[in-house]
ZAKE-723051 format. One line per 3 residues: number of its first residue (from 1); their letters; for each residue x, y, z of C-alpha. Coordinates in nm, 4 decimals. Layout:
% ZAKE-723051
NUM) a) X/Y/Z; ...
This chain:
% ZAKE-723051
1) msi) 0.0112/-0.0114/-0.0100; 0.1102/0.3757/-0.0750; 0.0098/0.6717/0.0389
4) per) -0.1960/0.9040/-0.1668; 0.0178/1.1860/-0.3480; -0.0554/1.4477/-0.1765
7) niy) 0.1108/1.6712/0.1234; 0.1635/1.4810/0.4835; -0.0460/1.6479/0.7198
10) isq) 0.1939/1.8319/0.9687; 0.0481/1.8699/1.3278; 0.0217/2.2364/1.4242
13) gtl) -0.0078/2.1820/1.7719; 0.1292/2.4591/1.9968; 0.4093/2.6686/1.8976
16) phi) 0.6919/2.7052/2.1347; 0.6556/3.0806/2.2115; 0.2503/3.0993/2.2514
19) ivp) 0.2852/3.0268/2.5595; 0.5200/3.3408/2.7727; 0.7544/3.1361/3.0304
22) fpm) 0.7577/3.3545/3.3358; 1.1197/3.4291/3.4354; 1.3017/3.2590/3.7517
25) eit) 1.4378/3.6022/3.8201; 1.3932/3.9926/3.7245; 1.6095/4.2494/3.7198
28) vhl) 1.4620/4.5908/3.8530; 1.6445/4.9159/3.8164; 1.5815/5.1230/4.1365
31) gap) 1.5036/5.4738/3.9455; 1.4348/5.6199/3.6271; 1.5470/5.4443/3.3301
34) ddk) 1.8253/5.7017/3.2617; 1.9300/5.7338/3.6117; 2.3006/5.6285/3.5448
37) nal) 2.3131/5.6166/3.9378; 2.0507/5.4108/4.0343; 2.1067/5.0460/4.1169
40) nvt) 1.9996/4.7418/3.9999; 1.8771/4.4540/4.2051; 1.7681/4.1023/4.0542
43) vpy) 1.5372/3.9184/4.2456; 1.3147/3.6029/4.2206; 1.0121/3.6864/3.9973
46) idy) 0.7670/3.5819/4.2374; 0.9480/3.8026/4.5170; 0.9057/4.0610/4.2829
49) ikn) 0.4877/3.9748/4.2298; 0.4681/3.9927/4.6157; 0.6626/4.3164/4.6579
52) vas) 0.4668/4.5260/4.3904; 0.1496/4.3862/4.5047; 0.2436/4.4997/4.8692
55) sel) 0.3141/4.8117/4.7820; 0.0824/4.9182/4.5320; -0.2269/4.7270/4.7236
58) ypt) -0.3907/4.7378/5.0767; -0.4187/4.3974/5.2150; -0.7727/4.4495/5.3588
61) wpe) -0.9067/4.4842/5.0234; -1.1393/4.1820/4.8958; -0.9817/3.8814/4.7803
64) eal) -1.1286/3.9149/4.4391; -1.0166/4.2528/4.3960; -0.6353/4.1578/4.4902
67) kan) -0.6408/3.8744/4.2536; -0.7506/4.1067/4.0001; -0.4484/4.3624/4.0550
70) iha) -0.2002/4.0835/4.0898; -0.3530/3.9897/3.7265; -0.2036/4.3212/3.6111
73) its) 0.0716/4.3652/3.8116; 0.1934/4.0011/3.6581; 0.0785/4.0871/3.3149
76) iam) 0.2666/4.4267/3.3191; 0.6135/4.2793/3.4330; 0.5572/3.9794/3.1893
79) nri) 0.4662/4.2500/2.9080; 0.7851/4.3950/2.9758; 1.0218/4.0834/2.9749
82) fte) 0.8429/3.9601/2.6330; 0.8938/4.2737/2.4246; 1.2261/4.3435/2.6134
85) wyr) 1.1362/4.6970/2.6199; 1.4462/4.7958/2.8224; 1.7327/4.5102/2.6792
88) grg) 1.6027/4.5890/2.3557; 1.7504/4.9447/2.4297; 2.0593/4.8216/2.5323
91) ydf) 1.9657/4.8757/2.9293; 2.0496/4.5805/3.1718; 1.7546/4.5580/3.3295
94) dit) 1.3925/4.4503/3.3063; 1.1872/4.6900/3.4667; 1.2047/4.9767/3.6578
97) ntt) 1.0592/5.0822/4.0130; 0.8874/5.4139/3.8727; 0.5381/5.4642/3.8429
100) qyd) 0.6028/5.6663/3.5643; 0.6811/5.3867/3.3334; 0.6055/5.1173/3.5348
103) qay) 0.4984/4.9858/3.8577; 0.6131/5.0350/4.2295; 0.8647/4.8133/4.4097
106) vhg) 1.0492/4.8871/4.7044; 1.3281/4.6941/4.7555; 1.3594/4.5606/5.1107
109) rgi) 0.9965/4.5957/5.1997; 0.7659/4.3454/5.4068; 0.4862/4.1328/5.2323
112) fdn) 0.1429/4.1128/5.3467; 0.0473/3.7578/5.4187; -0.2419/3.7458/5.2267
115) isn) -0.0916/3.8773/4.9228; 0.1979/3.6341/4.9745; -0.0309/3.3892/4.9519
118) itn) -0.2591/3.4782/4.6804; 0.0484/3.5411/4.4872; 0.1694/3.2027/4.5752
121) eif) -0.1639/3.0747/4.3786; -0.1218/3.2966/4.0593; 0.2130/3.4623/4.0105
124) dsy) 0.2571/3.2389/3.7147; -0.0482/3.3702/3.5267; -0.0802/3.6791/3.2974
127) ivr) -0.4032/3.8425/3.1119; -0.4128/3.8128/2.7267; -0.6206/3.8995/2.4639
130) egh) -0.8421/3.6140/2.2777; -0.6365/3.5137/1.9800; -0.3266/3.6880/2.1045
133) iep) -0.0056/3.5824/2.1870; 0.1500/3.8648/2.4250; 0.0877/3.9405/2.7742
136) lfa) -0.1513/4.2301/2.7655; 0.0093/4.5610/2.8956; -0.2341/4.6070/3.1923
139) sfc) -0.1860/4.9105/3.2918; -0.3734/5.0561/3.6066; -0.4047/5.3572/3.8410
142) dgr) -0.5509/5.4050/4.1634; -0.8922/5.5610/4.0141; -0.9077/5.8474/4.2351
145) qvq) -0.6478/6.0830/4.2621; -0.5228/5.9376/3.9031; -0.7413/5.8336/3.5964
148) cag) -0.6118/5.6201/3.3133; -0.7837/5.4186/3.0424; -0.6920/5.0634/3.2478
151) msq) -0.8125/4.9275/3.5251; -0.9237/5.1235/3.8647; -0.7627/5.0081/4.1610
154) wgs) -1.0582/5.1366/4.3839; -1.2800/5.0799/4.1479; -1.2128/4.7239/4.1450
157) vdl) -1.2236/4.7105/4.5069; -1.6231/4.8571/4.4664; -1.6877/4.5758/4.2024
160) anq) -1.5319/4.3002/4.4345; -1.7899/4.4401/4.6789; -2.0681/4.4248/4.4244
163) gyt) -2.0153/4.0099/4.3872; -1.7579/4.0293/4.0850; -1.5123/3.7822/4.0540
166) ade) -1.1448/3.8544/3.9705; -1.2272/3.7473/3.5930; -1.5508/3.9520/3.6074
169) ilk) -1.3721/4.2534/3.7074; -1.0816/4.2009/3.4413; -1.3442/4.2112/3.1538
172) yyy) -1.5179/4.4952/3.3087; -1.2155/4.6956/3.2549; -0.9877/4.5646/2.9977
175) gdd) -1.2908/4.3998/2.7787; -1.5136/4.1016/2.7191; -1.2344/3.9131/2.4723
178) vst) -0.9386/3.8734/2.7871; -0.8667/3.6081/2.9918; -0.6048/3.4694/3.2274
181) vgs) -0.3355/3.1994/3.1242; -0.0911/3.0312/3.2802; 0.2431/3.0409/3.1768
184) aip) 0.4735/2.7523/3.1246; 0.7613/2.6466/3.3466; 0.9865/2.8828/3.4558
187) tni) 1.2874/2.9688/3.2181; 1.6190/3.1653/3.3020; 1.5635/3.4597/3.0383
190) tgt) 1.8235/3.7213/2.9347; 1.7352/3.8188/2.5988; 1.5867/3.6847/2.3130
193) ypg) 1.8985/3.7024/2.0811; 2.0432/3.3528/2.0059; 2.3956/3.4414/2.1255
196) tpl) 2.5595/3.3607/1.7514; 2.4976/3.6423/1.4570; 2.2491/3.4992/1.1948
199) elg) 2.3724/3.5051/0.8429; 2.3630/3.3143/0.4835; 2.2669/2.9524/0.5264
202) esg) 2.1544/2.9282/0.8941; 1.8177/2.7919/0.9909; 1.5676/2.7526/1.2868
205) isv) 1.3096/2.9231/1.4725; 1.5559/3.2558/1.5123; 1.5649/3.2756/1.1562
208) frm) 1.1648/3.2388/1.1447; 1.1188/3.5230/1.3961; 1.3251/3.7508/1.2368
211) qhs) 1.1829/3.7126/0.9092; 0.8441/3.7608/1.0455; 0.9469/4.0500/1.2136
214) lnr) 1.1069/4.2133/0.9053; 0.8036/4.1460/0.7066; 0.5509/4.3835/0.9629
217) isd) 0.8294/4.6131/0.9786; 0.8098/4.6323/0.6195; 0.4528/4.7256/0.6275
220) nyp) 0.5428/5.1071/0.7728; 0.8797/5.0945/0.5848; 0.8099/5.0258/0.2507
223) aip) 1.1850/5.0775/0.1271; 1.2629/4.6882/0.3408; 1.1435/4.3981/0.0704
226) kie) 0.8697/4.1444/0.1725; 1.0664/3.7746/0.1838; 0.8831/3.4511/0.2476
229) atg) 0.9030/3.3525/0.6562; 1.0806/2.9587/0.6360; 1.3091/2.9913/0.8802
232) yfd) 1.5586/2.9451/0.6305; 1.8239/3.2580/0.5621; 1.8401/3.2797/0.2258
235) eet) 1.9805/3.5644/-0.0275; 1.6329/3.7305/0.0117; 1.6594/3.7326/0.3680
238) eaa) 1.9997/3.8467/0.3475; 1.9012/4.1418/0.0977; 1.5858/4.2098/0.3506
241) vrs) 1.8634/4.2789/0.6205; 2.0436/4.4790/0.4159; 1.7622/4.6848/0.3421
244) fqe) 1.6401/4.7120/0.6983; 2.0163/4.7784/0.8151; 2.0624/5.0889/0.5808
247) vfd) 1.7415/5.2229/0.6677; 1.7921/5.2365/1.0151; 2.1822/5.3320/0.9971
250) lpv) 2.3502/5.0343/1.0871; 2.6417/4.8735/0.9188; 2.5423/4.7011/0.6319
253) tgi) 2.6470/4.3895/0.6388; 2.3223/4.1585/0.5610; 2.4513/3.9687/0.9071
256) vde) 2.1917/4.0069/1.1835; 2.4504/4.0637/1.4593; 2.3250/4.1362/1.7994
259) atw) 2.2992/4.4924/1.7306; 2.0355/4.4597/1.4388; 1.8652/4.1741/1.6285
262) ymi) 1.7711/4.4176/1.9086; 1.7059/4.6922/1.6136; 1.4399/4.4264/1.4463
265) rrl) 1.3017/4.3665/1.7880; 1.2636/4.7140/1.9133; 1.0783/4.8409/1.5495
268) yig) 0.9071/4.5363/1.5640; 0.7611/4.6020/1.9129; 0.6988/4.9465/1.7939
271) vtr) 0.5210/4.9226/1.4738; 0.2820/4.6328/1.6576; 0.2491/4.8525/1.9787
274) lye) 0.2759/4.5701/2.2036; 0.3812/4.7679/2.4962; 0.0170/4.9121/2.5196
277) lgt) -0.2995/4.8383/2.6158; -0.3935/4.9271/2.2891; -0.1739/4.7256/2.0722
280) egl) -0.2626/4.5162/1.7393; -0.1385/4.2411/1.9426; 0.0621/3.9242/1.7766
283) las) -0.1865/3.7018/1.6615; -0.1668/3.3314/1.7277; -0.3455/3.2295/1.4183
286) ell) -0.1094/3.4393/1.1955; 0.1867/3.2705/1.3171; 0.0275/2.9210/1.2959
289) dly) -0.0683/3.0006/0.9293; 0.3024/3.0675/0.8827; 0.4314/2.8025/1.0934
292) ssv) 0.2257/2.4870/1.0376; 0.3815/2.3575/0.7739; 0.7568/2.3706/0.8943
295) ile) 0.9793/2.2303/1.1736; 1.2628/2.4315/1.2876; 1.5279/2.3954/1.5518
298) ggn) 1.4216/2.5271/1.8503; 1.0706/2.4116/1.8520; 0.9111/2.1978/2.0976
301) rpv) 0.5685/2.0824/1.9325; 0.4563/1.7410/1.9951; 0.5301/1.6537/1.6238
304) val) 0.8943/1.7310/1.7153; 0.8914/1.3679/1.9084; 0.7094/1.2119/1.6072
307) lqf) 0.9944/1.3421/1.3974; 1.2740/1.2135/1.6136; 1.0849/0.9060/1.6088
310) fln) 1.0872/0.8561/1.2244; 1.4435/0.9495/1.2278; 1.5476/0.6879/1.4042
313) vls) 1.3117/0.4429/1.2133; 1.5332/0.5637/0.9535; 1.8323/0.5554/1.0766
316) asy) 1.8225/0.1647/1.1511; 1.7842/0.1147/0.7467; 2.0239/0.3838/0.6504
319) ptv) 2.3363/0.4251/0.8634; 2.3638/0.7838/0.7649; 2.0945/0.9562/0.9471
322) pav) 2.2002/0.9141/1.2995; 1.9588/0.8182/1.5530; 1.8559/1.0950/1.8400
325) nit) 1.7402/1.1530/2.1655; 1.3636/1.1536/2.1355; 1.3167/1.4481/2.3669
328) gyf) 1.0526/1.6671/2.2170; 1.2990/1.9658/2.1472; 1.4325/2.0487/1.7980
331) gpe) 1.8036/2.0498/1.8954; 2.1159/2.0899/1.7069; 2.1356/1.6990/1.7118
334) ttd) 1.8080/1.6385/1.5484; 1.9323/1.9184/1.2613; 2.2177/1.7372/1.1571
337) avi) 2.0376/1.4217/1.1516; 1.7860/1.5739/0.9346; 2.0060/1.7193/0.7130
340) efq) 2.1753/1.3906/0.6628; 1.8336/1.2461/0.5600; 1.7992/1.5736/0.3404
343) klm) 2.1476/1.4836/0.1411; 2.0273/1.0836/0.1217; 1.7355/1.2139/-0.0544
346) nlp) 1.9022/1.4865/-0.2748; 1.6658/1.7443/-0.0684; 1.8242/2.1032/0.0100
349) psg) 2.0044/2.0034/0.3134; 1.8599/2.3200/0.5385; 1.8006/2.1122/0.8388
352) ivn) 1.4451/2.2370/0.8150; 1.1880/2.0155/0.7896; 0.9393/2.1659/0.5528
355) qet) 0.6219/2.0464/0.3329; 0.8585/1.8138/0.0988; 1.1010/1.6748/0.3537
358) wni) 0.8402/1.5949/0.5553; 0.6589/1.4140/0.2710; 0.9385/1.2111/0.1666
361) myr) 1.0319/1.1318/0.5223; 0.6865/0.9916/0.6070; 0.6237/0.7958/0.2932
364) tvy) 0.9923/0.6398/0.3818; 0.9344/0.5517/0.7317; 0.5879/0.4326/0.6175
367) dil) 0.7055/0.1781/0.3955; 0.9374/0.0472/0.6900; 0.6940/0.0616/0.9356
370) lnl) 0.3896/-0.1750/0.7341; 0.6668/-0.4236/0.6822; 0.7809/-0.4682/1.0763
373) pve) 0.5683/-0.6864/1.3257; 0.3862/-0.4111/1.5620; 0.6158/-0.5891/1.8682
376) qif) 0.9173/-0.5048/1.6876; 0.7938/-0.1236/1.7177; 0.8617/0.1160/2.0237
379) ipt) 0.6744/0.3881/2.0241; 0.7688/0.6694/2.2197; 0.5925/0.9098/2.4341
382) iry) 0.4085/1.1451/2.1725; 0.1631/1.4166/2.3081; -0.1556/1.4454/2.1459
385) lgl) -0.1069/1.6074/1.7628; -0.3201/1.8779/1.8072; -0.5740/1.7119/1.5374
388) nlq) -0.9165/1.4853/1.6576; -0.8606/1.1473/1.4649; -1.2032/0.9682/1.3327
391) egm) -1.3219/0.7509/1.0647; -1.2620/0.8646/0.7015; -0.9222/1.0044/0.7767
394) gae) -0.6194/0.8565/0.5100; -0.2860/0.7650/0.5248; -0.1994/1.1317/0.4922
397) ypg) -0.2438/1.1891/0.8830; 0.0682/1.0287/1.0542; -0.1304/1.0245/1.3795
400) nli) -0.3640/0.7178/1.2469; -0.0536/0.5290/1.1713; 0.0927/0.5496/1.5118
403) lei) -0.2589/0.5048/1.6866; -0.2955/0.1889/1.5190; 0.0240/0.0380/1.5795
406) mls) -0.0687/0.0991/1.9763; -0.4139/-0.0164/1.9337; -0.2759/-0.3285/1.7751
409) yis) -0.0408/-0.4093/2.0349; -0.2819/-0.3165/2.3238; -0.5034/-0.5705/2.1264
412) tkv) -0.2592/-0.8487/2.1871; -0.2754/-0.7543/2.5631; -0.6756/-0.7019/2.5823
415) pei) -0.8503/-0.9538/2.4178; -1.1288/-0.7061/2.4447; -1.0158/-0.4809/2.1954
418) ppv) -1.0497/-0.6138/1.8150; -0.7175/-0.5853/1.6519; -0.6878/-0.3549/1.3572
421) tvd) -0.5064/-0.3467/1.0003; -0.2091/-0.1122/1.0248; -0.2192/0.0401/0.7228
424) gif) -0.2379/0.4356/0.8616; -0.6237/0.4687/0.7168; -0.9103/0.5235/1.0094
427) dsd) -1.1620/0.2727/0.8886; -1.4592/0.1330/1.0646; -1.2113/-0.1238/1.1907
430) taa) -1.0151/0.1332/1.3498; -1.2908/0.3461/1.4678; -1.4487/-0.0174/1.6698
433) avt) -1.1285/-0.0833/1.8217; -1.1100/0.3020/1.9267; -1.4666/0.2208/2.1126
436) afq) -1.3520/-0.0939/2.2427; -1.1051/0.0990/2.4457; -1.3068/0.3679/2.5476
439) niy) -1.5712/0.1780/2.7009; -1.2901/-0.0434/2.9015; -1.0921/0.2964/2.9930
442) gle) -1.4175/0.5108/3.1079; -1.4390/0.7228/2.8249; -1.6896/0.8362/2.6168
445) ptg) -1.7214/0.5760/2.3359; -1.7189/0.7815/2.0396; -1.5056/0.6228/1.8219
448) vvn) -1.3189/0.9545/1.8038; -0.9475/0.9861/1.9288; -0.9551/1.3493/2.0771
451) edt) -0.6663/1.4319/2.3426; -0.8012/1.2324/2.6012; -0.8688/0.9358/2.4241
454) wdm) -0.4739/0.9672/2.2500; -0.3388/1.0724/2.6048; -0.5193/0.7358/2.7452
457) imn) -0.4141/0.5262/2.4734; -0.0740/0.6449/2.4656; -0.0547/0.5875/2.8562
460) vyq) -0.1845/0.2167/2.8533; 0.0665/0.1500/2.5455; 0.3431/0.2815/2.7449
463) dlr) 0.2380/0.0969/3.0487; 0.1568/-0.2603/2.8367; 0.4862/-0.2240/2.6141
466) ynr) 0.7462/-0.1345/2.8500; 0.5586/-0.3508/3.1652; 0.4914/-0.0692/3.4050
469) sns) 0.3070/-0.1981/3.6960; -0.0309/0.0387/3.6285; -0.1094/-0.1411/3.3498
472) av) -0.3910/-0.3507/3.4554; -0.7513/-0.3349/3.3136
């Protein structure tokens, strides 16, 4: 059996920068930005939020008002870090402690117990607008002596006393399209610059981000030519970089060094106004559309683990393709393996898994796996790929093949689940096996593999395949 000559689905999943990781530490400048005599202090991020909240808020306020205000405090801090508002301008700090520019921070002050407890619960959350990525610059003021376009702190107290929840207070002031999201795991954040200059022949997420930013800047500065955001630093990208450098009086090298990187970053933040409450925003849908047909170094979408599994399958048949660790993170090791595969298949050795590379890779892996007994295949842990699988979906969806391999193996250990033909086609037999599995493991028996069903099948498969103790039905 062969796969139809059409594009193989590349799971979109979640972009690595859609959920913004919160920093482990934050550096605060104890003065106005240009006050060179003011000290910088680097403190744990959670302690910073507690300090600002204790400096800005009264502990006697209702809990829901405190929660709403602490969400605003975290969002402003996260926005400053996300936009690199100060570091992108050459400063060596993330935020100031002056309310004229940022929010109050009193180094060394005491922290109110109830504010500390609330912060412990929600410090890793921030406010976003629907469909946006960036933490909202959730401006606020006291609402008595000072009025502003954002949240009134004393007004939030009045609303809480009327029974409003924290979420309702935020929507009252910032709009019905806002919500709070939990951040990713804490990260040491020292800037987005990739550490080494980007130049002709480079590839990866950093190149992709730079190309995307240049294209948006070119809307305001037409002298900068539009380019295709592919993640590969080609000659068109080099020409666009040169044009950018000419426009903004930088050395015209065509190489994105640290100075050029942060000037691009600064201009992008400026034209999109990501630092304002009324920003046009960075739309998740826009990035997903751009990003949906490529897998790049630096990525951590669920499809990366699938890619690494494919590379290991190929490595067993093609010795020039090195095996890789299945980590779910697309690092240099994975790039090297992709390049070797591309060389083997006479593809441009970019290290980027574009649609052409993905099509050829999956068709090759498909042929290998269909000729192996399921007992000889070891599927690694692969997170839900972002697409529900159901009857009628064909072999162009790689998730079907992985699903059938797992179900086929599970059926050898759990006889109540009927065996399936491993061909990558979600037919009525596959649907029957899924339904039987759902009945046995307490899931709604729809025959559709949504995220809950995928996760359960993956867990049961891993338990049975690797003899883990909790595999009993």
